[in-house]
Phi, psi and omega in degrees: 000324176295317179298321182288324175296320176301315184292320180295323182289321180300320180295335175277007178071026172275137182296151182304316184297319179291320181299318177297327185282340183282346185253114185290141175291155177292155175303148175302149177306140176084001175250120179270124184249127177299147186295326185292334185273349180296142189285159177297137179209180176298345184239004189211134172255126175279139182241170182289148175298163170296148189301333182261013181273123180213154167227150181287157175285155175240110181258135188271353172056047174207146178281153175228111181056233186275357184265136190281343183198172174213151185217133161278099180283136176084002177054062183299154188296340183234127180294152182265169174219152181208146182212159176233129177250114185293326183299317184261359179053048183232129171266132181243122181238131176240126188202150169264211177107129193290333183175166166231066186212190183053227184249010174207164185232151164223115179194169176268132189227123177257128185214165168227155180265128186218159172233157177085200181282154185220137165238127182222119187221146184203165173241141179252142173228136184253118178298327173235104185297337185275000181297171182312130190296337188258012169300153184211142166263137184227141169267115199242137170228119182215156184292322186210180180266002178296149187291344181255018190293152165299140177198167170222135181222153162254129185227141176243120180275163185292343176261007173099344180296139180237141183213165165238138189212159189205148173245108183288333180226143177307130182076001182277171176280163182270155169236139185223162179221112186266152180232125178061120170303161191281341181229113184218148174306136179254108182303140177071005185281345182078353178268144178273142177080194180275148180229154179288134174255124180241116184310142173292325183198150175211166185203171171221139180238133169257119179230096189067238178258013181250127183240127187241131169279139177237138178221145159243118185282313184219045172096348176297165177306134177301137191216152174303143176237116181072184185275158174289151177262135173274124181210118181270129177267153182253085181079206175300145180234162172272122183238135175170203186241143184223156175221134170230138180289343186063024171232117190311319190231015181243127178277131169233171188236140166231153174242137183234119191246158171047054182284128174246122175230113181229146187271051178197154173277170179079016182242017174296127180195000000 
């Protein structure tokens, strides 16, 4: 089946690497994955979880880099790991988790508890560019560690798409605003046809109840992208970086570099 799908996608002029990334790998043996949690693919549509489905968070109770703690939000089927290399200023996160969408989340989260305004910026590197296309690194601000918490995130997908999205009410569905499709011509690249664009850097700024997405697409100064979102927080919030493989039981790895986290607005850089 996998070979036939790759051949069909290739016939549609999809590059072999992109075709490979569109087809999720099978779950490891012995792990049962609910059908709703399987990722979207050419042969499957992912749907929302049952409304009463939840798993408790698993907190590791140890600091990682500038973050005071880390948590597997939503109790993914496979535990995550995270580390920080001070020399390269790089966080390496290896995680599973079906998604950070609909009315609940599964992802690994490095966080600080904060109040007031926030500036959070980072650069993403993918150790394997051909991994599943919808894996995502998110800059996260959420009310709690519950899987259905109210939250607002800026996220960068493995295919380059970047968006700002929010869950306005606990147990509610997500609303999102995407910016720039994942495959567009890159002027002056020397490449023919459309190429994947992966932002150089992105960030989220909280200034009162206004949340702004910031992006540097190709090394230009980081700048606001789109209009700010009004989102009211309820007291202290959990702020940090998260990663989900978008695969319920398969571990993938992301690297998050040069993280800037400050407890004030106006410090995106």
